[in-house]
C-alpha positions in Angstrom: 53.9 121.1 178.9 56.5 119.5 181.0 53.9 117.4 182.8 52.4 116.5 179.5 55.8 115.5 178.2 56.3 113.4 181.2 52.9 111.8 180.8 53.6 111.0 177.1 56.9 109.6 178.0 55.4 107.4 180.6 52.7 106.3 178.2 55.3 105.5 175.5 57.3 103.6 178.0 54.2 101.7 179.1 53.2 100.9 175.5 56.7 99.6 174.9 56.6 97.4 177.9 53.1 96.1 177.0 54.3 95.4 173.4 57.4 93.6 174.7 55.2 91.6 177.1 52.9 90.7 174.2 55.8 89.6 172.1 57.1 87.5 175.0 53.8 85.6 175.2 54.5 83.7 172.0 57.8 82.1 173.0 56.4 81.4 176.4 53.6 79.5 174.9 55.9 77.8 172.4 58.3 76.9 175.2 55.4 75.5 177.2 54.4 73.4 174.1 57.9 72.2 173.5 58.3 71.4 177.1 55.0 69.4 177.0 56.1 67.6 173.9 59.5 66.9 175.4 57.8 65.6 178.4 55.7 63.3 176.3 58.7 62.1 174.4 60.6 61.5 177.6 57.6 59.5 178.9 57.6 57.4 175.7 61.3 56.9 175.9 61.0 55.8 179.5 58.2 53.5 178.6 60.2 52.0 175.7 63.3 51.4 177.8 61.1 49.8 180.5 59.5 47.5 178.0 62.7 46.7 176.2 64.6 45.8 179.3 61.8 43.6 180.5 61.4 41.8 177.2 65.1 41.4 176.4 65.7 40.1 179.9 62.9 37.6 179.7 64.3 36.1 176.5 68.0 36.4 177.3 67.5 34.8 180.7 66.1 31.7 179.1 69.0 31.6 176.6 71.4 31.7 179.5 69.7 28.9 181.2 69.8 26.9 178.0 73.5 27.8 177.5 74.4 26.5 181.0 72.5 23.3 180.4 74.2 22.8 177.0 77.6 23.4 178.5 76.9 20.8 181.2 75.7 18.2 178.7 78.4 18.2 176.1 76.8 20.7 173.7 79.6 23.2 174.1 79.1 24.6 170.6 75.4 25.1 171.1 76.2 26.8 174.4 78.5 29.3 172.7 75.9 30.2 170.2 73.3 30.8 172.9 75.7 32.9 174.9 76.5 35.0 171.8 72.9 35.4 170.8 71.8 36.5 174.3 74.3 39.3 174.1 72.3 40.9 171.3 69.7 41.4 174.0 71.8 42.2 177.0 75.3 43.1 175.9 76.7 43.6 179.4 75.4 40.5 181.0 78.2 39.2 183.2 77.2 35.5 183.0 77.1 35.6 179.2 80.4 37.5 179.0 82.1 35.1 181.3 80.6 32.1 179.5 82.4 33.4 176.3 85.7 33.9 178.1 85.5 37.7 178.7 87.0 39.4 181.7 86.5 43.0 182.8 89.6 45.3 182.6 89.4 49.0 183.2 85.6 48.9 182.8 85.6 47.1 179.5 85.0 43.5 178.5 88.1 41.9 176.9 89.0 38.4 176.0 92.5 36.9 176.3 94.3 36.6 172.9 94.9 32.9 173.5 91.3 32.2 174.4 89.7 29.6 172.0 85.9 29.9 171.5 84.3 26.4 171.5 82.4 25.8 168.3 81.9 22.0 168.5 79.8 19.7 170.6 81.7 16.9 172.4 80.7 13.4 173.2 79.5 10.1 171.6 77.0 10.5 168.8 74.1 9.0 170.8 74.9 11.2 173.8 75.0 14.3 171.6 71.8 13.2 169.8 69.9 12.7 173.1 71.1 16.1 174.4 70.1 17.8 171.2 66.6 16.4 171.5 66.3 18.0 175.0 67.9 21.3 173.9 65.4 21.6 171.0 62.6 21.6 173.5 64.3 24.3 175.5 64.7 26.3 172.3 61.0 26.1 171.7 60.4 27.9 175.0 62.9 30.6 174.0 61.1 31.2 170.7 57.8 31.4 172.5 59.2 34.0 174.9 60.5 36.1 171.9 57.1 35.9 170.3 55.4 36.9 173.6 57.7 39.8 174.5 59.5 41.1 171.4 56.7 41.1 168.8 54.3 43.4 170.8 57.2 45.7 171.6 58.2 45.9 167.9 54.6 46.9 167.0 54.4 49.4 169.9 57.7 51.0 168.8 56.3 51.4 165.3 53.1 53.0 166.5 55.0 55.5 168.6 57.3 56.6 165.8 60.4 54.6 166.8 60.9 53.3 163.2 64.6 52.3 163.4 64.1 50.7 166.8 61.0 48.8 165.5 63.1 47.6 162.5 65.8 46.4 164.8 63.3 44.6 167.0 61.8 42.9 164.0 65.3 41.8 163.0 65.6 40.2 166.4 62.2 38.5 166.0 63.5 36.9 162.8 66.5 35.6 164.7 64.1 33.5 166.7 61.4 33.0 164.2 62.8 33.3 160.6 59.4 32.7 159.0 57.5 35.5 160.8 55.8 37.3 158.0 55.4 40.6 159.9 59.1 40.6 160.7 60.1 39.8 157.1 57.9 42.6 155.7 59.2 45.1 158.3 62.8 44.6 157.4 62.1 45.0 153.7 61.8 41.5 152.4 59.4 40.5 149.6 57.1 37.6 149.2 57.2 35.4 146.2 55.9 31.9 145.7 54.3 32.0 149.1 57.7 32.6 150.9 59.7 35.6 152.0 63.1 36.5 150.7 65.5 39.5 150.6 64.3 41.8 147.9 67.0 41.0 145.4 66.6 37.2 145.8 62.8 37.6 145.6 63.2 39.3 142.2 65.6 36.7 141.0 63.2 33.9 142.0 60.3 35.6 140.3 62.3 35.8 137.1 63.3 32.2 137.4 59.7 31.1 137.9 58.6 33.2 134.8 61.3 31.5 132.7 60.2 28.1 133.9 56.6 28.8 133.1 56.8 30.9 130.0 60.2 30.1 128.5 61.2 28.3 125.2 59.5 25.0 125.2 60.6 24.2 121.7 58.9 22.5 118.8 58.2 18.9 117.9 60.9 17.3 115.7 59.8 14.6 113.2 63.1 13.5 111.7 64.9 10.5 113.2 67.4 11.0 116.0 71.1 10.5 115.3 71.8 9.7 118.9 69.2 7.0 119.5 68.7 5.7 115.9 70.5 2.5 116.6 67.9 1.6 119.2 65.2 1.5 116.6 62.7 2.9 119.1 59.8 5.2 118.6 60.6 8.2 120.8 59.0 11.6 120.9 61.5 14.4 120.1 61.5 18.1 120.7 64.0 20.9 120.1 64.3 24.4 121.7 66.9 27.1 121.0 69.7 25.2 122.7 68.5 21.7 123.6 67.1 18.6 121.9 65.2 16.2 124.1 63.8 12.8 123.3 62.5 9.6 124.9 59.6 8.0 126.6 57.6 11.1 127.1 54.8 13.2 125.7 55.4 16.4 123.8 54.0 18.4 126.7 56.4 16.7 129.1 59.4 17.4 126.8 58.3 21.0 126.4 58.2 21.3 130.2 61.7 19.8 130.6 63.1 22.0 127.8 61.8 25.1 129.6 63.6 24.0 132.7 66.9 23.5 130.9 66.6 26.8 128.9 66.0 28.5 132.2 69.2 27.1 133.7 71.1 28.3 130.7 69.7 31.8 131.0 70.2 32.1 134.7 73.7 30.6 134.6 75.0 32.9 131.9 73.4 35.9 133.5 75.1 35.1 136.7 78.5 34.1 135.5 78.7 36.0 132.2 81.0 33.7 130.2 82.4 34.8 126.8 80.0 34.0 124.0 82.4 31.7 122.2 82.7 29.5 125.3 79.0 28.8 125.5 78.0 25.3 124.3 75.9 25.5 121.1 73.6 22.6 122.0 72.8 19.8 124.4 71.0 16.5 123.7 69.0 14.7 126.4 67.6 11.2 126.3 64.9 10.2 128.9 64.2 6.4 129.4 61.9 4.6 131.7 63.4 1.1 132.3 66.8 -0.4 133.0 66.4 -2.6 129.9 66.2 0.5 127.7 69.1 2.0 129.5 71.3 -1.1 128.9 70.2 -1.1 125.3 71.1 2.6 124.9 74.6 1.9 126.4 75.2 -1.0 124.1 74.0 0.5 120.8 74.4 4.3 121.2 77.7 4.8 123.1 81.3 4.1 122.2 82.0 2.3 125.6 83.7 -1.0 126.0 81.9 -4.0 127.3 83.5 -3.6 130.8 82.4 0.1 130.9 78.9 -0.8 129.8 78.7 -3.4 132.6 79.7 -0.7 135.1 77.2 1.8 133.8 74.4 -0.7 133.5 73.6 -0.2 137.2 73.9 3.6 137.2 71.2 6.1 136.6 72.5 7.5 133.4 75.4 8.4 131.1 77.0 11.6 129.9 79.6 12.7 127.4 81.1 16.0 126.2 82.5 14.6 122.9 81.9 15.2 120.1 79.0 17.2 121.6 77.2 17.3 125.0 74.8 14.4 125.4 73.2 12.9 128.5 70.9 10.0 129.1 68.7 9.4 132.3 66.4 6.6 133.2 63.9 5.9 135.9 61.9 2.8 136.9 58.6 3.8 135.2 57.3 7.1 134.3 58.3 9.9 136.8 57.9 13.2 134.9 58.5 15.5 137.8 61.8 13.7 138.5 62.8 13.8 134.9 62.1 17.6 134.7 64.2 18.3 137.8 66.9 15.8 136.7 67.1 17.6 133.4 67.7 20.9 135.3 70.2 19.3 137.6 72.3 17.6 134.9 72.1 20.6 132.6 73.6 22.7 135.3 76.5 20.2 135.7 77.1 19.9 132.0 76.9 23.6 131.1 79.1 24.5 134.0 81.8 22.0 133.0 81.4 22.4 129.3 81.5 26.2 129.4 84.6 26.6 131.6 86.3 23.4 130.7 86.3 22.2 134.3 86.7 18.4 134.0 86.0 17.4 137.6 84.6 20.2 139.8 84.8 19.5 143.6 81.7 17.5 144.6 80.4 20.3 146.9 80.7 22.8 144.1 79.1 20.5 141.5 76.2 19.4 143.6 75.7 22.7 145.3 75.6 24.5 142.0 73.0 22.1 140.5 70.9 22.2 143.7 71.0 26.0 143.6 69.1 25.8 140.2 66.6 23.2 141.3 65.8 25.1 144.4 65.3 28.3 142.5 63.3 26.8 139.6 61.3 24.0 141.1 61.7 24.4 144.9 62.6 20.7 145.1 65.5 18.3 145.2 64.2 15.1 143.8 67.4 14.5 141.8 70.9 14.2 143.2 74.0 12.7 141.6 74.3 10.2 144.5 70.9 8.8 143.3 72.4 8.3 139.9 75.0 5.9 141.4 72.3 3.2 141.6 69.1 4.9 140.4 67.7 4.8 143.9 65.0 7.1 145.1 66.3 7.7 148.7 63.9 8.3 151.6 65.5 11.7 152.2 64.7 12.9 148.7 63.2 16.4 149.0 59.9 17.1 147.3 60.4 20.6 148.7 63.3 22.7 149.7 61.1 25.1 151.8 62.6 23.8 155.0 66.2 24.0 154.0 66.9 27.5 155.4 65.3 26.9 158.8 66.9 23.5 159.0 70.3 25.0 158.3 69.9 27.8 160.8 68.8 25.4 163.5 71.7 23.0 162.8 74.1 25.9 162.9 72.8 27.1 166.2 73.0 23.6 167.6 76.5 23.3 166.3 75.4 20.1 164.5 75.6 21.4 160.9 78.5 20.1 158.9 81.4 22.6 158.8 82.5 24.0 155.5 85.9 22.3 156.0 84.1 18.9 156.2 81.9 19.7 153.2 84.8 21.0 151.0 86.7 17.7 151.7 83.8 15.3 151.2 83.7 12.8 148.3 80.6 12.7 146.2 79.2 9.6 147.9 79.7 11.4 151.3 77.3 14.2 150.5 74.3 13.3 152.6 71.4 15.7 152.8 72.8 18.0 155.5 76.1 18.3 153.5 74.1 18.9 150.3 72.2 21.7 152.1 75.4 23.3 153.2 76.8 23.0 149.6 73.6 24.6 148.2 73.7 27.4 150.8 77.4 28.2 150.2 76.8 28.4 146.4 73.9 30.8 147.3 76.3 32.8 149.3 78.7 33.0 146.3 75.8 33.8 143.9 74.8 36.8 146.0 78.2 38.3 145.0 78.3 37.8 141.2 81.6 39.4 140.7 83.2 37.3 143.4 81.6 34.2 142.0 82.9 35.0 138.5 86.4 35.5 139.7 86.3 32.3 141.7 85.0 30.2 138.7 87.7 31.8 136.4 90.4 30.8 138.9 89.1 27.2 139.0 88.8 27.1 135.2 92.5 28.1 135.0 93.4 25.1 137.1 93.5 26.5 140.7 92.2 24.3 143.5 88.7 25.3 144.6 89.7 26.0 148.2 92.7 28.1 147.2 90.5 30.1 144.8 88.1 30.7 147.6 90.8 32.0 149.9 91.8 34.5 147.3 88.5 35.7 146.0 86.9 35.9 149.5 90.0 37.5 151.0 90.1 34.8 153.7 93.2 33.5 155.4 91.7 30.1 156.4 88.7 27.8 156.6 87.5 29.6 159.8 87.5 33.0 158.1 85.3 31.6 155.2 83.1 29.9 157.7 82.5 33.2 159.6 81.7 35.1 156.4 79.2 32.5 155.3 77.5 32.2 158.7 76.9 35.9 158.9 75.3 35.8 155.5 73.1 32.8 156.5 71.9 34.6 159.6 71.0 37.8 157.6 69.6 36.1 154.5 67.8 33.0 155.5 
């Protein structure tokens, strides 16, 4: 019995050991699997770091070469921008850090408080122009390197499950090639009208296009016009919910122009939400196709003196807010696309001034605001108020605004774009195309923050200077602070 007891005890012990051993097999297998997986992940991580360092260095090295060249050839502002951009790829690069005034202290890069970062190019205009031509060729090489090294890495990272890293890489790709469709899609942008935009802007542009194509085109009006009756001319007339247009045009053309102006009204009031009682009840537009008709209109249909008529005879149109809002535009011959856009442009001006009682908005605000609507609705800038000074169709008239974003980004990187300080202080006849693009972009920046825009407009309507109102609503202490906020927005949204 005793021996049997011992035998059973031994067998029980053996069974327990065997059972324990069998239980141990599962975690051993699992640990082996986890270890294998971890090893694979470590290998992928190692491969990613290897690819990233090689690609980042290839691009950043070219940027540092370009920065040194720029600094040696009067393009100090462009050099600063290249140094800063290269740090996105190699944050601890000693040459780039020193180029931006940093020094190492206790293992960290710091910059003396009194150090002033150079943001402007220096030299004679021709010297700067020639240097910029050379720099642009160098920039082409940098963009090609980014395409060669960063795009494949972004795709590889996505395939291997590094989603956040892939998105960051595509963001960098857009830094060098803003129009890269794969990059735009990867960071969540949407395509509309054949171009890519941040999701909210894409939706806004789609709505604008729908309004322009399907909005209120009005109905033909047979009764005589009170505005142009003294001219004794046979004009076509058409009325929509808020506008009456007439002139040398077909009913289809008038309907097209009315849809544009109604779209402006809808978009503007959605954006700035004025009180209902402040919204103008109606606007009359007159469209003529010769200077002779323009002069006749001024003589017979306006209350101006002879001296005033002489002055306006050479201008591209006439406007009034009393007793109601009326505008007249003329071109040399039929130019329906110009008239459509001019109607949008002038409607934006007049509704903005008439709704908020702003007699003379700053030129950058007035033009930037009108260009914001023409870009969003027609994608063109055929009409500008500087054209109306002499009814001249300038060579830099823009049948398309498609290049404005890339043009602005390039000018900003080159430090050749007009500064906001310069644009805010410009007179109307100083607003060349580059200043107009900056004005348009800054209004876009404000429009991306509707509440801020509304507060700004309210302050201006109450009599505050535009720049003071901007300092307050943007919580900025000076021009440089506003410039910095706007430049970050341009980089991320254009």
